[in-house]
VOGU-3710 file (C-alpha; in Angstrom, 3 decimals, decimal comma):
1> mnvpagrpdp> 9,406/-9,403/-28,892  9,272/-13,293/-29,817  12,753/-14,761/-28,898  13,640/-18,477/-29,895  13,285/-21,032/-27,088  16,530/-21,332/-25,528  18,684/-18,235/-26,752  18,923/-15,159/-24,763  16,041/-13,008/-23,939  16,936/-9,277/-24,177
11> gaimrlstaf> 13,788/-8,422/-21,944  15,812/-7,108/-19,091  17,789/-5,256/-21,360  15,221/-3,434/-22,769  13,847/-3,012/-19,219  17,305/-1,209/-17,879  17,137/1,219/-21,246  13,994/2,862/-20,084  14,222/2,070/-16,282  14,635/6,612/-15,918
21> wdsqalltaa> 11,080/6,908/-17,084  9,817/4,998/-14,049  12,413/7,190/-11,827  11,551/10,366/-13,568  7,844/9,941/-13,142  8,082/9,727/-9,674  10,640/12,505/-9,124  8,599/15,304/-11,040  5,297/13,971/-9,901  6,961/14,412/-6,128
31> rlklfdalad> 8,748/17,851/-7,049  5,111/19,465/-8,549  3,305/17,885/-5,131  1,114/16,073/-7,290  0,392/13,904/-4,499  -0,759/16,364/-2,232  -3,321/17,278/-4,803  -4,931/14,083/-4,079  -4,267/14,050/-0,409  -8,280/14,848/0,251
41> gargadevaa> -9,643/12,144/-2,291  -10,216/11,018/-5,644  -9,903/14,298/-8,668  -9,409/14,106/-12,192  -6,958/15,458/-13,913  -8,234/18,884/-14,927  -8,715/19,446/-11,545  -5,149/18,434/-10,696  -4,012/20,719/-13,224  -6,038/23,555/-12,518
51> tlgldarats> -4,731/23,314/-8,729  -1,313/23,354/-9,608  -1,039/25,348/-13,016  -0,251/22,628/-15,103  -1,235/21,649/-18,962  -4,133/19,544/-18,326  -3,427/17,138/-21,381  0,300/16,426/-19,976  -1,096/15,864/-16,038  -3,551/13,417/-17,705
61> llmralaglg> -0,653/11,364/-19,502  1,722/11,739/-16,273  -1,010/10,798/-13,942  -1,767/7,362/-16,196  1,758/6,535/-15,956  1,947/6,896/-12,048  -1,354/4,709/-12,184  0,339/2,078/-13,778  3,460/2,433/-12,164  0,875/1,246/-8,663
71> llrpegdrfa> 1,051/5,162/-7,303  -2,403/6,072/-8,381  -5,305/4,238/-8,420  -7,473/5,161/-11,290  -11,605/5,760/-10,010  -13,457/6,205/-13,627  -12,001/9,457/-15,120  -10,434/10,332/-11,564  -7,327/8,937/-9,719  -6,747/8,758/-5,774
81> ntpeaatflv> -3,500/8,236/-4,077  -2,692/4,578/-3,467  -1,958/3,422/0,270  1,460/3,510/-0,748  1,425/6,856/-2,132  -0,647/8,209/0,695  1,498/7,099/3,349  5,281/8,322/2,122  4,264/11,063/-0,870  2,054/13,274/1,002
91> srspvymgnv> 3,694/16,113/2,772  1,852/16,330/5,169  2,012/12,499/6,559  4,465/11,710/9,357  6,084/9,175/7,300  6,779/11,651/4,481  9,629/10,726/2,189  10,043/14,146/0,448  12,991/15,211/1,264  14,380/11,696/0,433
101> irysdqlyat> 12,811/11,764/-2,600  14,431/15,108/-3,405  17,968/14,354/-2,515  17,496/11,702/-5,348  15,752/14,403/-7,738  19,004/16,560/-7,139  21,595/13,926/-8,047  19,392/12,880/-11,406  21,297/14,963/-13,305  24,722/14,152/-11,950
111> wgeleqsvrs> 24,244/10,221/-12,397  24,422/11,792/-16,434  27,826/11,849/-15,593  28,314/9,257/-15,308  30,557/8,344/-18,560  32,993/11,537/-17,529  33,206/10,113/-13,692  33,938/7,183/-15,507  36,922/8,117/-17,564  37,838/10,286/-14,820
121> grpalaaqty> 37,672/8,858/-12,218  36,559/12,094/-10,299  33,037/12,683/-8,709  30,592/14,650/-10,801  29,433/16,619/-8,018  31,450/18,433/-5,230  30,836/17,029/-1,600  31,475/20,397/-0,635  28,092/21,908/-1,835  26,182/19,295/0,046
131> lgddpartra> 28,263/19,226/2,993  28,605/22,664/3,984  29,679/25,421/1,347  25,801/25,853/0,459  23,447/26,192/3,663  20,280/25,603/1,808  21,627/22,489/-0,110  23,168/21,071/3,223  20,350/21,717/4,805  18,346/19,700/2,668
141> fvvamheraq> 20,778/16,644/2,448  21,020/16,903/5,816  17,119/16,513/6,257  16,681/13,871/3,896  19,349/11,928/5,894  17,293/12,181/8,682  14,028/11,440/7,279  16,075/8,418/5,637  18,024/7,492/9,285  14,588/7,189/11,230
151> giaralvgvl> 13,542/4,049/9,750  17,433/2,969/9,234  17,870/3,454/12,889  14,717/2,048/14,571  15,885/-1,112/12,285  19,079/-0,847/13,670  17,623/-0,467/17,665  16,158/-4,142/16,981  19,548/-5,908/16,296  21,722/-4,029/18,903
161> dlagrrsmld> 22,089/-5,001/22,396  23,403/-1,750/24,372  21,806/-2,640/27,480  24,160/-0,619/30,383  26,510/0,696/27,999  26,261/4,343/29,572  28,997/6,159/26,797  28,538/6,284/22,879  30,571/8,087/20,415  28,516/8,437/17,006
171> vgggpgtysv> 31,373/9,106/14,271  29,814/11,198/11,287  26,409/10,856/12,953  24,997/13,038/10,417  21,791/14,645/11,903  22,180/12,990/15,139  18,876/10,185/14,645  21,089/7,416/15,267  22,146/8,206/18,882  18,673/10,101/19,540
181> lltarfpglr> 16,959/7,016/19,241  19,808/4,589/20,596  19,632/6,887/24,020  16,202/6,615/23,443  16,077/2,979/23,578  18,767/2,597/26,375  18,063/4,266/29,834  21,482/5,550/30,917  23,185/5,645/27,123  24,335/9,242/26,617
191> aevvelpgva> 26,196/10,083/23,119  28,396/12,773/21,352  27,723/13,065/17,625  31,292/14,312/15,838  30,277/16,211/12,747  30,899/18,678/9,932  30,526/22,195/11,044  27,843/22,638/8,379  25,522/19,628/9,161  26,488/19,538/12,967
201> avarelvaea> 24,590/23,091/12,840  21,470/21,598/11,413  21,987/18,300/13,341  21,737/20,618/16,506  18,376/21,853/15,550  16,744/18,317/14,736  18,529/16,781/18,538  16,867/19,590/20,395  13,285/19,150/18,160  13,431/15,376/19,400
211> gaadrvavrd> 13,494/16,761/22,726  16,817/14,618/23,510  19,452/17,507/23,749  20,081/16,606/27,670  21,088/13,108/26,017  22,860/13,500/23,007  25,794/16,356/22,479  26,638/17,025/18,692  30,736/18,474/18,248  31,913/20,060/15,785
221> gdyrsadfgh> 35,258/17,842/13,990  36,122/16,064/10,384  36,163/12,514/11,608  39,478/12,077/9,594  41,148/14,353/12,262  38,690/14,813/15,440  39,759/13,725/18,788  37,800/10,104/19,878  38,160/10,621/22,991  38,610/7,805/24,936
231> ghdvvlmsgm> 36,821/5,182/27,578  33,795/4,426/24,956  31,491/1,702/25,455  30,273/2,071/22,193  31,773/3,586/18,969  28,798/3,961/15,951  30,335/4,712/12,504  26,870/4,728/10,391  27,197/5,879/6,549  31,028/6,461/6,770
241> fhretpaacr> 32,782/3,612/5,368  31,295/4,422/1,496  33,130/7,846/1,633  36,270/6,457/2,346  39,525/4,472/0,746  39,946/0,533/2,648  43,260/2,311/4,205  41,286/4,876/5,546  38,442/2,366/6,658  41,287/0,863/8,441
251> dliaratacl> 42,091/3,694/9,967  38,863/4,356/11,350  38,886/1,267/12,813  42,037/1,793/14,668  41,239/4,430/16,021  37,999/3,413/17,016  39,218/0,392/18,752  42,055/2,659/20,522  39,281/4,888/22,316  36,646/1,862/23,314
261> apggmlvvsd> 37,098/1,008/26,888  37,952/-2,854/27,596  35,024/-4,783/26,463  33,496/-1,830/23,988  31,751/-2,498/21,154  32,376/-0,744/17,835  29,201/-0,666/15,142  29,513/-0,157/11,855  26,757/-0,193/9,679  26,654/0,641/6,144
271> vftdeggatp> 25,603/-0,603/2,420  28,171/-3,424/1,624  28,155/-5,910/-0,435  28,740/-9,601/-0,875  32,823/-10,616/-1,484  33,447/-9,812/-4,898  31,117/-6,392/-4,832  28,842/-7,534/-7,612  25,632/-8,050/-5,390  23,176/-7,495/-4,005
281> afaalfglnm> 22,549/-5,076/-7,442  21,619/-2,040/-5,146  25,057/-2,220/-3,388  27,380/-2,184/-6,575  25,039/0,643/-8,287  24,927/2,474/-4,768  28,942/2,266/-5,203  28,727/3,682/-8,505  26,256/6,848/-6,953  28,814/7,570/-4,246
291> mltapdggvh> 31,830/7,281/-6,615  29,618/10,237/-8,276  29,652/12,328/-5,183  32,632/11,993/-3,279  36,533/11,383/-3,997  36,652/8,332/-2,407  33,934/7,097/-2,823  32,537/3,578/-3,567  31,257/0,136/-1,499  32,904/-2,105/0,599
301> adadvrrwme> 32,536/-5,979/1,113  31,322/-6,664/4,884  33,615/-9,286/4,635  36,605/-6,987/4,559  35,023/-4,756/7,337  34,784/-7,551/9,369  38,381/-8,633/8,370  40,008/-5,348/9,141  38,247/-5,131/12,772  39,692/-8,289/13,515
311> daglrgtqvq> 43,072/-7,307/12,236  42,667/-4,195/14,916  41,886/-6,683/17,915  38,669/-6,742/17,875  37,057/-10,198/18,930  33,598/-11,454/18,545  33,184/-10,317/15,051  29,479/-10,409/13,415  27,738/-9,367/10,223  23,896/-8,659/10,173
321> plpppmphrv> 21,506/-7,937/7,668  18,823/-4,758/8,454  15,332/-6,398/7,936  13,775/-5,939/4,539  13,870/-3,313/3,240  16,612/-2,178/4,523  19,868/-2,699/2,076  22,196/-2,386/5,404  24,326/-4,802/7,058  25,900/-4,194/10,403
331> vtgvras> 29,015/-5,543/11,500  30,333/-5,704/14,943  33,594/-6,483/16,957  33,995/-6,112/20,958  37,582/-4,717/22,438  38,999/-7,754/24,370  38,708/-6,739/28,357
//
């Protein structure tokens, strides 16, 4: 489409209107285990279709589209996984992202209900279905969060200095991944994860598999009402605030501050926007995703979280982004001695 110079260009709008084509091609290929079919080398579409029980012509069209998206590499009449696909989309890879992608796949239909949620103000997907009521879906959700958290937690380890600290409360710690990696990085640090019973059950398995049960305990509890104890050197709240209202976040910060020992640190890690809430675009869209999946879901600005910490009496507050491609930021504050 040729647009006269100086006039608005509709190109970006056109790309957005078909952006779901890209994501559905990836989600479908991952669901079909198409990348696994190429794990040992290049193959033709007919071979892949025969292996996976698919239609040959349709498989050829899908594989060509995946090549156009940079996920497959054409080699004559055959296709091979790109290095990225081989690393992250083949199930035998140690850094396989299949469960993360499966979670996005499960949300695809939910995003189709965006209009209804915007009209009603209610989520399209009940949180209980993946936080305990449906064991299979809960397990898939927790494992997906574990895979996702491994990358985030490794980045978090690089920006936090917890040397010399002994007791960490991991509030709403999900699969316990942060506690496992942080206690491994800082000798002498012990952690307690507080999570809903359905999530906690899976977290105990993952902590045990990591060989960390001697330094990471998992306690059943709803962080909205659970006892936080007292005398902690660190309180970690990661990936929680996007499920909560500003008032609830303030309450969590106040309770965390009260349970810290003098000199103790509160660490809040999440996807945050800049002040104003519109940028980065991923963070603003993440707010919509949370609105669709949690009654109070949304996104907050890191400047607001920092101000809430200061209002609670924490000092030396700082905001630090995690290294790209992580979209997360970390807000920290220290209780006065």
